[in-house]
C-alpha positions in Angstrom: 165.9 169.9 117.8 164.3 172.0 114.7 167.3 174.9 114.1 166.6 178.2 111.6 168.8 179.5 109.5 169.7 182.0 106.8 170.6 179.5 104.3 169.8 177.4 100.9 170.8 175.0 98.2 172.7 175.2 95.1 175.2 173.3 95.9 175.9 172.0 92.7 176.5 175.3 90.4 173.5 176.2 89.0 170.3 177.9 90.6 167.8 174.9 91.7 165.0 174.1 89.2 161.0 174.7 89.4 158.6 172.5 90.0 157.4 172.3 86.6 160.6 174.7 85.4 163.8 174.8 82.9 165.9 171.8 83.2 169.3 172.4 84.9 172.0 174.1 82.8 172.7 171.2 80.2 176.0 172.9 79.7 177.7 171.7 82.4 178.3 168.5 80.6 180.5 170.4 78.1 182.1 173.0 80.7 183.0 170.5 83.4 186.4 170.6 84.4 187.4 167.4 86.3 190.3 167.9 88.9 192.8 166.4 89.3 191.9 163.7 91.8 189.2 162.4 90.6 188.0 159.6 88.1 184.8 160.4 86.0 182.7 158.5 84.8 179.4 159.5 82.6 177.1 157.4 81.3 176.8 154.4 83.1 173.5 152.0 82.5 172.4 151.0 85.7 168.4 150.3 84.0 166.6 149.5 81.3 163.2 149.9 82.1 161.2 149.4 79.3 163.9 150.4 77.9 164.7 153.6 78.5 168.4 152.6 79.1 168.7 155.1 82.1 172.2 156.4 83.8 174.5 158.1 85.9 177.3 160.2 86.1 179.1 159.0 89.0 182.5 160.5 90.4 185.0 159.1 92.8 188.3 159.5 94.5 191.3 158.9 91.8 193.3 157.8 95.6 192.5 155.8 98.1 191.2 152.4 99.3 188.4 153.3 100.7 185.7 151.8 101.0 184.5 155.7 100.3 180.6 157.0 101.4 178.5 157.8 98.5 175.3 160.0 97.7 173.5 160.2 95.3 171.9 163.0 93.4 168.3 163.5 91.9 167.6 166.3 89.8 164.7 168.0 90.0 162.0 169.8 86.9 158.5 168.7 88.0 158.5 164.8 87.5 158.2 166.2 83.6 161.7 167.2 83.3 165.0 168.0 84.2 168.6 166.1 83.3 171.1 164.2 86.0 173.5 166.8 84.0 172.6 169.6 86.0 174.5 167.7 89.4 177.3 166.8 88.2 179.1 169.9 89.6 178.3 169.1 92.8 179.4 165.2 92.6 182.8 166.3 91.3 183.1 168.2 94.6 181.8 165.1 96.4 184.6 163.5 95.1 187.1 165.5 96.2 186.2 165.5 100.3 186.3 161.8 99.9 183.0 160.4 98.8 181.4 158.6 95.5 179.1 160.6 93.7 176.5 159.7 91.3 173.4 161.8 90.0 171.0 159.7 88.2 167.9 159.6 85.2 164.7 158.6 85.9 161.3 158.3 84.2 159.7 161.6 83.8 155.8 162.2 83.1 153.7 162.3 81.7 154.1 159.0 80.0 155.7 157.4 83.4 153.5 158.8 86.0 154.3 157.7 89.9 155.6 155.3 91.0 158.2 155.1 87.9 160.1 157.6 89.5 160.6 156.2 92.8 161.1 152.4 90.9 164.0 154.0 89.0 166.1 155.4 92.0 165.7 152.8 94.0 167.3 150.6 91.4 170.4 152.9 91.7 170.6 152.7 94.7 170.7 148.6 94.3 172.6 149.0 91.4 175.2 150.9 93.5 174.9 148.3 96.2 175.7 145.4 93.4 179.2 147.3 92.3 180.1 148.9 95.6 183.1 146.4 95.4 183.8 147.8 91.5 183.1 151.5 92.8 184.6 150.9 96.7 182.1 151.9 98.2 180.9 151.1 101.4 176.9 150.1 101.3 176.2 150.9 104.7 177.0 154.5 104.4 175.0 155.9 101.2 173.6 159.4 101.5 171.3 160.9 98.9 169.9 164.9 98.2 167.9 166.4 95.3 166.0 169.6 94.7 162.0 169.9 94.7 160.8 166.5 92.7 164.2 165.0 93.6 163.7 166.4 97.1 160.7 164.4 96.9 162.2 161.5 95.7 165.4 161.4 97.5 163.2 161.5 100.7 161.0 158.7 99.6 163.8 156.7 99.8 164.3 157.7 103.2 160.7 156.5 104.4 160.4 153.6 102.4 163.1 151.0 102.6 161.8 147.8 102.6 158.6 148.2 101.1 158.4 145.9 98.5 155.3 147.8 96.1 157.7 150.4 95.1 161.1 148.2 94.8 160.1 147.6 90.8 161.9 145.0 88.8 165.1 147.2 88.2 167.6 145.1 88.8 169.6 143.6 91.2 166.7 142.4 94.0 168.7 140.9 96.0 170.1 144.6 97.4 168.7 147.1 99.6 167.3 150.7 98.3 167.8 151.9 101.5 169.8 155.2 102.6 171.0 156.3 105.7 170.2 159.9 105.2 168.9 161.9 103.1 169.1 166.6 102.4 165.7 167.2 100.7 165.7 170.8 98.8 162.5 172.0 99.2 161.1 168.8 97.9 156.8 168.0 98.8 156.2 166.0 101.6 152.5 165.6 100.8 150.5 166.2 98.0 146.9 166.1 99.0 147.6 169.9 100.3 149.2 171.4 97.2 146.5 172.8 95.7 146.4 176.2 96.2 149.2 176.4 98.1 151.4 175.9 95.1 151.4 178.0 91.7 152.4 174.9 89.4 150.6 172.2 91.1 147.4 171.6 89.5 149.4 171.2 86.8 152.2 169.3 87.7 150.7 166.7 90.2 148.3 165.1 87.7 151.1 164.7 84.9 152.7 163.0 87.7 149.9 160.9 89.3 147.2 160.8 87.0 144.7 162.7 87.9 144.1 166.2 90.5 143.5 165.0 94.2 139.7 164.9 93.4 140.2 162.4 90.7 143.2 160.7 92.1 143.2 161.2 96.2 144.7 157.5 96.9 147.7 158.0 94.5 148.2 161.3 96.1 148.6 159.4 99.5 150.3 157.1 98.7 153.7 159.1 96.7 153.8 161.7 100.1 156.5 160.7 101.5 154.7 162.2 105.1 152.8 159.4 105.3 155.4 156.4 105.0 157.2 157.3 108.4 158.3 155.4 110.6 160.9 155.1 112.9 163.1 152.9 110.5 163.0 156.4 108.5 166.5 157.7 107.9 167.7 161.0 109.5 167.2 164.1 107.6 168.0 167.3 106.9 165.4 169.7 105.3 166.0 173.1 103.5 163.5 175.1 102.4 162.5 178.8 102.0 159.2 180.7 103.6 158.2 182.5 101.0 158.2 179.0 98.8 155.5 179.6 96.2 155.8 175.9 93.7 156.1 174.5 97.3 155.2 175.8 100.6 157.4 176.0 103.2 154.7 173.7 105.5 155.1 171.2 103.5 158.7 170.9 105.8 157.4 171.1 109.0 155.3 168.6 108.7 157.5 165.9 107.2 160.1 167.1 110.1 157.7 166.9 113.1 156.4 163.9 111.9 159.6 162.5 111.3 160.7 164.0 115.0 157.4 162.7 116.4 159.1 159.1 115.5 162.0 160.0 117.3 164.3 160.1 113.8 166.7 162.3 113.7 166.0 165.7 112.3 166.4 169.2 110.9 164.8 172.0 109.2 166.7 174.3 108.2 164.8 177.6 107.1 165.9 180.4 104.6 163.4 183.3 105.9 162.0 185.1 103.0 163.6 183.3 99.9 161.6 181.2 97.8 161.8 178.4 94.9 165.5 178.9 93.4 168.4 180.8 95.8 171.9 182.6 94.3 174.5 183.8 96.2 176.3 184.4 99.4 173.3 181.6 100.6 174.4 179.2 98.2 177.9 179.6 99.6 176.0 178.5 103.0 174.0 175.7 101.7 176.9 173.8 100.2 178.8 174.1 103.6 175.3 172.9 105.2 175.4 170.1 103.0 178.9 169.0 103.2 178.9 169.4 106.5 175.3 167.6 107.4 177.0 164.3 105.2 180.1 164.2 107.2 178.4 164.2 110.6 176.1 161.1 108.7 178.4 159.5 106.8 181.8 160.0 107.9 180.7 158.2 111.3 179.7 154.2 111.7 176.9 153.7 109.7 173.8 154.0 111.6 172.2 150.6 112.9 169.2 149.6 110.0 
């Protein structure tokens, strides 16, 4: 059943990025305080498409035998900006709670259009599985989260497991890119319905998709998670504000309705009156919700896939 709550997401310690707004705070990497209980390994290369040397920052518990559940964090920035460092703090907090957590870089538009970013985040999942023993990860308990454009990419992982056209050539082809669950923070689900409902979709989406919806309608459909939902999709929590001017709240409603129609466990947490970026008490509530959802989905026996 759909639940409604006054909730938002700033678990990583900064106001969430807008579709085309500034990237997550780069200062985060400079001011980071590493807890004594956590091993922090930044700048690990996971894939090198077109000589881009894509990297992850990884946090893991210092003690314990594992295998641990894992969470992959995907930054926002309108598919054209942002940096993995924005999720450093969230990764450390997850590691303190017994997760291996990593924040990933991916190729950005307009130089790299869809599906390059999808290929990259799938390569990151495969890399983690290939290195599961090294980092003491349970490969059956990998979740993913992201905000805005990162929420879209997280959701895309959740609905396209096993679809070869989206795997790319990023390495470890013998590994699966499936994820066990998704926390999608105001990520768009249907690009064909974004125009006229978003203050910057007409600027952002042509850079990512090679044209507007009249010019590249098929690519808009192919890039929309809504059209890839099947009963095999990953359980999903969506978090969205009702006054979001960048990604309309209805985008989350459509996605949750489609997932539930396919009998996929799916929840929508709505923030009445909220826009695209949050802070304060609501952020604290969102932290608790995100951690609780991952605990529920990843600290219990993995769902058969």
